[in-house]
C-alpha positions, 0 to 999 in steps of 0.5 A, spaced: 907 638 072 908 638 079 906 632 085 901 634 090 900 630 096 892 628 097 891 628 105 886 625 109 882 631 111 879 633 118 872 629 119 870 631 125 872 634 132 872 627 135 875 623 129 883 622 129 882 615 123 879 613 118 879 606 115 880 605 107 875 602 104 875 602 096 880 605 092 875 609 087 881 611 081 887 608 080 894 610 078 894 613 071 887 615 072 885 622 071 881 626 076 876 632 076 876 637 081 871 634 087 871 627 084 871 621 089 877 619 089 876 613 095 871 610 099 873 612 108 870 608 114 870 611 121 866 608 127 860 611 125 859 613 117 862 611 110 864 616 106 868 619 099 874 623 100 874 628 093 880 631 090 881 639 091 885 639 085 885 636 078 890 632 075 892 624 074 893 620 080 900 617 081 900 613 087 896 610 092 900 611 098 895 606 103 892 598 101 884 598 102 882 595 109 889 600 112 887 606 118 889 611 116 891 617 121 888 624 119 892 629 116 897 623 113 899 624 106 894 617 102 895 619 095 901 622 090 898 626 084 900 629 078 898 637 077 899 643 072 905 647 074 900 653 075 896 650 081 902 649 085 900 657 087 893 656 088 893 649 092 900 649 095 902 643 097 907 640 091 911 635 093 920 636 093 924 631 091 927 630 098 921 628 101 916 623 097 911 623 102 908 629 107 909 622 113 916 623 113 916 630 112 912 630 119 917 625 121 923 630 120 919 637 122 914 638 127 913 645 125 910 645 118 909 651 115 902 654 115 901 655 107 901 648 106 894 646 107 893 640 111 899 644 115 896 644 121 893 637 121 899 635 120 902 640 126 897 637 130 898 630 129 906 631 131 904 634 137 899 629 139 905 624 137 909 626 143 908 629 149 900 629 150 899 633 157 898 640 156 904 645 158 903 651 163 906 656 158 903 653 152 896 655 156 899 662 157 901 663 150 894 661 148 890 667 144 883 665 148 883 667 156 883 660 161 881 662 168 887 659 173 882 654 175 881 652 168 888 651 167 890 647 173 885 642 172 887 641 164 894 641 167 892 635 172 887 631 167 892 631 162 887 635 157 891 637 151 891 645 148 887 642 142 882 639 146 881 645 151 880 649 144 874 645 143 870 645 150 864 650 148 865 654 154 858 656 158 861 662 161 861 670 160 863 671 152 864 664 152 868 662 157 871 655 159 868 654 166 870 649 171 864 645 170 865 645 163 872 642 163 870 637 169 864 634 165 869 633 158 874 630 164 868 625 164 866 625 158 872 623 156 874 618 161 867 615 159 869 614 152 876 611 153 872 607 159 868 604 153 873 602 149 876 597 155 870 594 155 868 593 149 876 590 148 875 586 155 868 584 152 871 582 145 876 577 149 871 574 152 867 572 146 873 571 142 874 565 148 868 562 148 867 556 144 865 556 136 858 553 134 860 549 129 856 549 121 852 543 118 853 539 112 850 545 107 850 551 111 852 557 109 858 562 113 857 569 112 862 573 114 860 580 118 862 586 114 866 592 118 859 596 121 855 590 123 861 587 127 861 595 131 853 594 131 855 587 134 860 590 139 857 596 141 849 592 142 854 587 146 857 592 151 850 597 152 847 590 154 853 589 159 853 596 161 846 598 162 840 594 166 834 595 161 827 596 163 822 597 157 816 601 159 810 601 154 804 607 153 799 607 147 797 614 145 791 616 140 794 620 133 788 620 130 789 628 130 796 628 128 794 622 122 787 626 120 792 633 121 798 631 116 792 627 110 790 634 110 796 639 110 800 634 106 800 636 099 800 643 101 806 643 105 811 639 100 808 646 095 810 651 100 817 647 104 819 644 097 819 636 102 815 632 104 812 631 111 812 624 114 810 623 122 817 622 124 819 630 125 812 631 128 814 624 134 820 628 134 818 635 136 813 632 142 818 628 144 824 634 144 818 638 148 818 631 154 826 631 154 825 639 156 820 637 161 823 631 164 831 634 162 834 628 167 832 623 161 837 627 158 843 624 161 849 619 161 853 616 167 861 616 168 863 611 174 859 614 179 857 621 176 850 623 173 852 628 167 846 633 165 847 634 158 845 642 156 844 640 148 837 636 146 840 632 141 836 626 139 839 620 134 834 618 129 836 610 127 835 609 120 836 602 116 842 602 111 840 598 104 845 594 106 841 591 112 846 595 118 844 601 122 845 608 122 843 613 127 844 621 124 844 625 129 838 631 129 843 637 133 839 642 138 832 639 136 828 643 141 830 649 137 827 647 132 820 649 129 816 643 125 818 645 118 826 646 120 826 639 123 822 636 117 827 639 112 834 636 117 830 629 118 829 628 111 836 631 108 839 625 114 835 620 111 837 621 105 844 621 105 845 615 111 841 611 104 846 614 100 853 614 105 854 621 104 854 623 112 859 626 115 862 623 122 860 628 126 853 627 123 852 621 127 855 623 133 854 627 139 846 624 141 844 624 147 837 621 146 835 616 140 828 614 136 827 608 132 821 607 128 820 599 128 813 601 126 816 602 119 817 594 118 810 594 121 812 591 128 807 594 133 812 595 139 819 594 140 824 593 146 830 597 143 838 597 145 840 603 149 845 607 144 851 608 149 852 613 154 845 614 153 840 612 158 834 612 155 831 610 147 825 610 144 821 605 139 816 607 135 810 602 134 805 602 127 800 607 127 793 602 127 786 603 127 783 600 133 775 600 136 776 605 142 771 606 147 771 614 147 767 619 152 762 624 149 756 629 152 752 623 151 756 618 154 761 612 152 762 610 145 766 606 141 770 609 134 776 607 130 781 611 132 787 611 130 793 608 136 800 606 136 805 604 142 810 606 145 816 603 148 822 606 153 827 602 154 832 606 159 838 604 163 834 603 170 841 605 174 839 612 173 832 612 170 827 609 175 820 607 172 816 613 176 820 618 170 821 613 165 813 613 166 812 620 166 816 622 160 813 617 156 806 620 159 809 627 156 810 625 149 802 621 149 800 628 152 803 632 146 801 628 141 794 626 143 793 634 144 795 636 137 792 642 134 787 640 128 786 647 126 795 648 127 797 652 121 805 650 118 
């Protein structure tokens, strides 16, 4: 028998740590391959950590509610000796955990699973600023200008490697690294502002409870949501515009095709993918809605990544992101939406799937509300609320004159950051979404 370290795996490019929520296995329990050992939580999502090997749990190296860094050893398992060759991650007598290995030696052999993460962690614990000779030895090409900017701004080699280049053959351009630096500073400012807001909130007098009142402590996710909402209101001057859309054609079309769509694609089509398709088109028409603000700089996003607010069984909210929504057809959007929604309800989302959003949509109509004034999901500058679809009498123009008819109507409300989005842009953007919805082709084939 041999001992094996279970490491906290990489969970996304921008995720460096997680909180242990609950141990699903206790010392002495047998564990199968891919069986969940514990639940962890990041800033955005909760998820399970499975075991890559079969064995028995010997020791838990962290307690519940403790914070663990990516690459840390979180548990010790006992495995069959033949597993060593396959996974090559046994514990030696000199070291009972990979944490001590990291402290003693920063260069972990690459043959050990997770070594790349541990080496990265060791590197980041020392000097974070990138060195010119590191850049010169990099296998990826960087121009002298990009190298100088990286050196001056303290961008690490690992961070530089994550930048998606827009130049020839994917090379990182000056604008690429400037956008990355601006986004990095924005995230740092976000943390500073949040910390200041929490200190201010803590300094305020507490509200006394009366006899018989029930005191409920916020869970971790609700605390994060509360902080994020307070920060957003303090950061962005919110303005909200409303428009009413006639979606009768969409309702009739969906009623006609929903059965055949489910048989053909193996999934149900709801109204959400139809709305998202129209929104993605409108964002492409008005790209200045798809921006972020960093000081006096406006960062115009290249990708259209639409966040879709989803309510969880716990009562909390999560926002999975549909990446490059404008590049998907209706079938593609439908499958992504249904998959993300299902896994969100089951706490199966990956941290990366809740990050990188550039615009957010929330469906307040699913709870019966006809309209809402949502709070912007920072660092974005706009969020759209979809109201309930209701039947209303409406005046319609026909060749025989005006008539009153029963139509399917809904209200769309757009909250936007008045620092950078004026009423004209907000109104035109809303109008364009409405045009796409009202001009829906009733004869459209899936």
